Structures are given as structure tokens and as C-alpha cells.
Residue, then its C-alpha position, 0 to 999 in steps of 0.5 A: m689735583n692739589i691746590r698749588s696745581k690748581l692755582r698754577r693752572i688758573m694763572l696759566l689760563a688768566i695770563p693770556a686773558l689779561a694780556a689780551a685785555s691789555l692789548a684791547s684797551a691800548q690807546t690808538k692814535l688818530t688824526g683827521d681833517g674836516k671841512c665845514g660850510k657856513p654854520d647851520k645856525q648862529e646867534s649872538v647877543d651883546v653883553g652891553d658892558r663894553t664894545g665888542h663883548a658878546l656871547a654866541l651860540v653856533h651850530f655847524s655840519c662838517t664832513w671828513a676830508t681825511s677820515f680815520e677809523m676807530g675799531g675798524i669803522k670809518a668816521k663819516d661826518y660830524t656836527g657841533s654846537f658851541s658857545a663863544d664868549i667874544n671879546g673884540d677879536k678873541s673868543q673862548d670857545r666850549g662845545y660838543v661834537v657828534i661824529t657819525m661813523e659809516n655804520g651809523d654808531k656815534a661818538f660824543v666829544r667835548f671841546t674847549g679852546s680859543t679863536t682869533t678873528a681878523k678884520d676880514g672875518s678869517s679866523t684861527g683857533g685851537g684847543t683840546w677835546s676829549y671823548a665823552g662816550g658813544t653808541g654801539k661799538m663806540k659805547g664806552l669810548t675814551g680818549k683825548g687830543t688837540y684840534k686846530s681850526t681855520g675859517t672864513p665867514d663861509s667855511g672852515s676846516d679842522h685838524i684833529e690829533g689824539e688817541y682813543t681806547l675802545p672798551a674790550a669786547p665782553a668775553p663770551k658767557a660760559k655754558 
């Protein structure tokens, strides 16, 4: 077999592999709705420079009212921790979420956003999020999206939209 034939054969074998890899790494859309109870932990400290300026740390636990799947695995619940820089009725928020999948794998999320709180304690907010990895089948997970949230002092709900990519499964080793 001459070099030209060998190259042609390699190309014919490589094209389907490249096509499969590009399909495996394609981004997939997702949406979900979460329901949360009262925060598990919540602390705030007045900054002291002006009335209504405080820093807060919040930890919460939620379940998916409308779940989604990633790589054929359904999302079960999530916990989050975030800090808020509160100025009167508005805050700038940033934090992390850990999504637990039904098989026990975890997906890690970072988010930033803002919240407005009314005098009755109800709130609305939103922002952006991105995946920061995961465990098991979620290892190497990437993606991003947006979220909207609403809440009362005793409960909250989140709506997320976005897209994700799971890394392609490694090819079996040749023997």
C-alpha cells in the first residue's frame, strides 16, 4: 500500500470519529424550576457606613419542581451558598450551587446576579450562571445560562435556562 492510499484510509477512518466527537460535544439546552424552603442558614452584618448597607451569607436547600436531564441522568435537588452586598432594597449576589443528580453525581455551578426586596419581604432577582465542573459523569461539564428567582421570607423559587456540554466518553483503548 503506497503512502497516498494509507493517508486516504486514515482520513476515511478519522472523519467518522471526528464527526462523532463533534456531536458528543454539542451543547444541549436545558430548563428547570426549583422550589426552596426557608434558608438553612442566614447571617448578616451591618457595614456601618450608611443605613441599610449590610453583608449577608445565605445557605439554602431546594428540590427540582421541574427537573432536567444531563447525559441521560435526571437532576434531583440542589443546595447553594451565596453572599449578598445589600444596599437598601437591592443586593448584588454571588455564590455557588451544587446540583445532585439521581445517581449521586454532582454538578458545580457559579452564579452572579442581583435581587430587589419589597417592604413585605418578597423578592425578585436574576442573573447568570456557569458550570464549574462536577463528579462522575458530570466531570468536565461546561455550560452557562440565566436564572430568575422570586421569594418570600419563608420560601423561594428559581427558573433556569441554559445549555451544557459533557465531555465525550474516552475511546476504548486498542489492544
